[in-house]
C-alpha positions in Angstrom: -76.6 205.6 32.1 -77.8 202.1 32.3 -74.3 200.7 31.5 -72.8 202.9 34.3 -75.3 201.4 36.8 -74.4 197.9 35.6 -70.7 198.7 36.0 -71.1 200.0 39.5 -73.2 196.9 40.5 -70.5 194.6 39.1 -67.8 196.5 40.9 -69.7 196.3 44.3 -70.3 192.6 43.7 -66.6 192.0 43.0 -65.4 193.9 46.1 -67.8 192.0 48.3 -66.6 188.7 46.9 -63.0 189.3 47.8 -64.1 190.1 51.4 -61.8 193.2 52.0 -61.7 194.2 55.6 -64.3 191.7 56.8 -65.0 191.2 60.5 -63.9 187.6 60.1 -60.3 188.8 59.6 -59.9 187.5 56.1 -58.4 190.6 54.7 -56.2 189.4 51.8 -54.1 192.5 52.0 -53.2 192.3 55.7 -50.1 190.5 56.8 -48.9 189.6 60.2 -45.5 188.4 61.4 -45.2 186.0 64.2 -41.9 185.6 66.0 -41.1 182.4 67.8 -39.8 183.0 71.3 -36.1 182.5 71.9 -34.9 179.2 73.4 -31.8 178.5 75.4 -30.4 175.0 75.0 -26.8 175.2 76.4 -24.8 177.5 78.7 -21.1 177.2 78.2 -19.7 176.9 80.8 -22.8 175.9 82.9 -21.1 176.3 86.3 -18.2 178.1 88.0 -16.8 178.0 91.6 -17.8 180.8 93.9 -15.3 183.7 94.0 -14.0 182.8 90.5 -12.5 185.3 88.1 -14.6 187.0 85.4 -15.3 185.1 82.1 -17.4 185.2 79.0 -20.6 183.0 79.0 -21.7 181.6 75.7 -25.4 181.0 75.3 -26.5 178.6 72.6 -30.1 178.3 71.5 -32.5 179.5 68.8 -34.5 182.5 67.6 -32.0 185.0 69.0 -32.1 188.4 67.3 -30.0 191.6 67.3 -32.2 193.0 70.1 -31.6 190.0 72.4 -30.8 190.7 76.0 -29.5 188.2 78.5 -30.9 188.4 82.0 -28.6 187.2 84.9 -30.6 186.7 88.0 -33.3 189.1 86.7 -30.8 191.8 85.7 -30.3 192.7 82.1 -26.8 192.5 80.8 -24.9 193.9 77.9 -25.3 191.1 75.3 -23.2 190.5 72.3 -25.2 189.0 69.4 -23.1 186.5 67.5 -25.9 184.8 65.5 -29.5 183.6 65.7 -28.2 180.6 67.7 -25.4 182.2 69.9 -25.1 185.1 72.3 -22.2 186.1 74.6 -22.3 187.9 77.9 -19.6 188.9 80.5 -19.9 187.3 83.9 -18.1 189.4 86.5 -16.2 188.3 89.7 -19.0 190.1 91.6 -21.6 187.8 89.9 -19.7 184.8 91.3 -19.4 186.1 94.9 -22.3 184.0 96.2 -22.9 180.3 95.6 -26.2 178.9 94.3 -28.3 178.6 91.2 -28.5 181.7 89.0 -31.5 181.9 86.7 -30.7 183.0 83.1 -33.0 183.8 80.3 -33.1 185.8 77.1 -35.5 188.4 75.9 -35.8 188.9 72.1 -38.6 190.4 70.0 -40.5 191.2 73.2 -40.6 187.5 74.3 -38.8 185.6 77.0 -37.0 182.3 76.6 -37.0 179.4 78.9 -35.0 179.8 82.1 -31.8 177.9 82.5 -29.9 177.7 85.8 -26.2 178.6 86.0 -24.5 176.9 89.0 -22.1 178.9 91.2 -20.6 176.0 93.1 -18.9 175.8 96.5 -15.2 175.3 96.2 
């Protein structure tokens, strides 16, 4: 009986020394994954004349994922994932019917990228 008490005391001491589930957040069995936000570095092309024909816009950057969505002037667009550094999106003739700066950003893993301006220029 005495050896059982000693064994239990040793077990409790061991469990408390590895600090399982402590309030300090030092749980050695808990893992967390942090995703870096996506970043746009280049739009290709970065401009088009007003009233142009439709084309495919290539977006180069980093931290893109298969759930990436490109936003054109705040509107989500069907996005083709090419790689973690490249996305493709179709720009319609309707998108180019007004001149001015169009804000573009990417949402991936629940985070937004920086915003890059696409320039719809006056002919």
